C-alpha positions in Angstrom: -68.7 -50.2 25.9 -68.5 -47.7 28.7 -71.1 -45.2 27.4 -73.6 -48.2 27.1 -73.0 -48.1 31.0 -72.0 -44.4 31.9 -75.7 -43.1 30.6 -77.4 -46.7 31.8 -76.0 -45.5 34.9 -77.2 -42.3 34.2 -80.4 -43.1 33.7 -80.9 -45.3 36.7 -80.2 -43.4 39.4 -82.6 -40.0 37.0 -85.4 -42.2 37.3 -84.9 -43.3 41.2 -85.0 -39.9 41.7 -87.7 -38.9 39.4 -89.8 -41.7 40.4 -92.0 -40.3 43.2 -92.8 -37.0 41.2 -92.6 -38.0 37.9 -93.4 -41.4 37.3 -93.8 -41.7 33.5 -90.6 -39.7 32.9 -88.7 -42.6 35.2 -90.7 -45.5 33.8 -89.4 -44.1 30.8 -85.2 -44.3 31.6 -85.5 -47.3 33.0 -86.3 -48.5 29.5 -84.0 -46.8 27.5 -81.1 -48.2 31.1 -82.2 -51.4 30.3 -81.9 -51.2 26.2 -78.9 -50.3 26.1 -77.8 -52.9 29.1 -79.5 -55.4 27.2 -78.8 -54.5 23.7 -75.9 -51.6 23.1 -73.4 -52.6 25.4 -73.7 -56.1 24.7 -72.6 -55.5 21.2 -70.0 -53.1 21.5 -68.7 -55.4 24.7 -68.1 -58.3 21.8 -66.3 -55.5 19.8 -64.1 -55.4 22.7 -63.0 -58.8 23.4 -62.5 -59.4 19.6 -60.4 -56.4 19.8 -58.7 -57.7 22.9 -58.8 -61.3 21.8 -54.9 -61.9 21.7 -53.9 -59.6 24.5 -52.3 -62.0 27.0 -52.1 -58.8 30.3 -54.3 -59.2 32.8 -56.0 -56.4 31.5 -58.3 -57.8 29.2 -59.6 -60.4 31.9 -59.6 -57.3 35.2 -61.4 -55.2 32.1 -63.9 -58.1 31.7 -64.5 -58.6 35.4 -64.9 -54.8 36.6 -67.4 -54.3 33.3 -69.2 -57.5 34.2 -69.6 -56.6 38.2 -71.2 -52.9 36.9 -73.7 -54.2 34.4 -74.9 -56.4 36.6 -75.4 -54.5 39.7 -77.3 -51.9 37.5 -79.1 -54.7 36.1 -80.1 -55.4 40.1 -81.9 -52.3 40.4 -83.5 -52.4 37.2 -84.5 -55.3 38.4 -85.4 -53.6 42.2 -87.3 -51.0 40.1 
């Protein structure tokens, strides 16, 4: 789950850096980041949430809030690309 978010974040950063000099590469990176956020991240997030479903501590909720915020931030960057 965290790998999905980290990879997507790196690809978004690189895409913005290459936007003018290598537009096709930048488009590929944005598409790859979007795929991570829309396809593999939800799958890994579900596995995580299933694994901690019985956790009574606040860690599960804090983690969920953190990763959701991070995911939404990256989706906004892709939208604005």
